[in-house]
C-alpha positions in Angstrom: 100.4 101.7 98.7 96.6 101.4 99.1 96.0 103.3 95.9 98.5 101.1 94.0 96.7 97.9 95.2 93.3 99.4 94.3 94.5 100.3 90.8 96.0 96.8 90.1 93.0 94.9 91.5 90.4 97.0 89.7 92.1 96.4 86.4 92.1 92.6 86.9 88.5 92.0 87.9 85.1 92.1 86.1 83.4 94.0 88.9 85.8 96.9 89.9 83.1 98.5 92.1 83.3 95.6 94.5 87.1 96.0 95.1 88.0 97.4 98.6 91.3 97.7 100.4 91.4 98.1 104.2 94.6 99.4 105.8 95.4 97.8 109.1 98.4 99.0 111.1 100.1 96.3 113.2 103.2 96.5 115.3 106.0 96.7 112.7 104.1 96.7 109.4 101.0 97.7 107.6 98.7 95.0 106.3 96.5 95.8 103.3 93.4 93.6 103.1 92.1 93.2 99.6 88.5 92.2 99.1 86.9 91.5 95.7 83.7 89.9 94.5 83.4 86.2 94.9 83.4 85.6 91.2 86.6 87.6 90.7 88.6 85.8 93.4 90.2 83.5 90.9 91.3 86.4 88.7 93.1 88.1 91.6 94.8 84.9 92.8 95.6 83.3 89.5 96.8 79.8 88.7 98.8 78.4 91.6 98.7 81.9 93.2 101.0 83.5 90.6 99.1 86.8 90.2 98.7 87.2 94.0 102.4 86.6 94.4 103.2 89.2 91.8 100.8 91.7 93.4 102.5 91.2 96.7 105.9 91.6 95.1 105.0 94.9 93.5 103.5 96.4 96.6 106.4 95.3 98.8 109.0 96.7 96.3 107.3 100.1 96.2 106.9 100.1 100.0 110.6 99.3 100.5 111.5 102.5 98.5 109.6 104.5 101.0 111.1 102.6 104.0 107.9 101.0 105.1 106.9 97.3 105.7 103.7 96.4 103.9 102.0 93.0 103.3 99.0 92.1 101.2 96.3 89.7 102.3 93.5 88.6 100.0 90.4 88.2 102.2 87.3 86.2 101.3 
């Protein structure tokens, strides 16, 4: 999942070197924390959060196929 999120985010932003994903294991799920450059935050979130919502949908659907629970958080 981490690689998928990295791939998607790096292709959306102007500064792909600033993209990082941290994997945090919680009780019943894995949380992927996405960090991008401050200038690229709007590109990852999109208008009214549409792009962020679609990123979360893609990652969750791939995770469900493997039987895992994964969520994505976009961190400042």
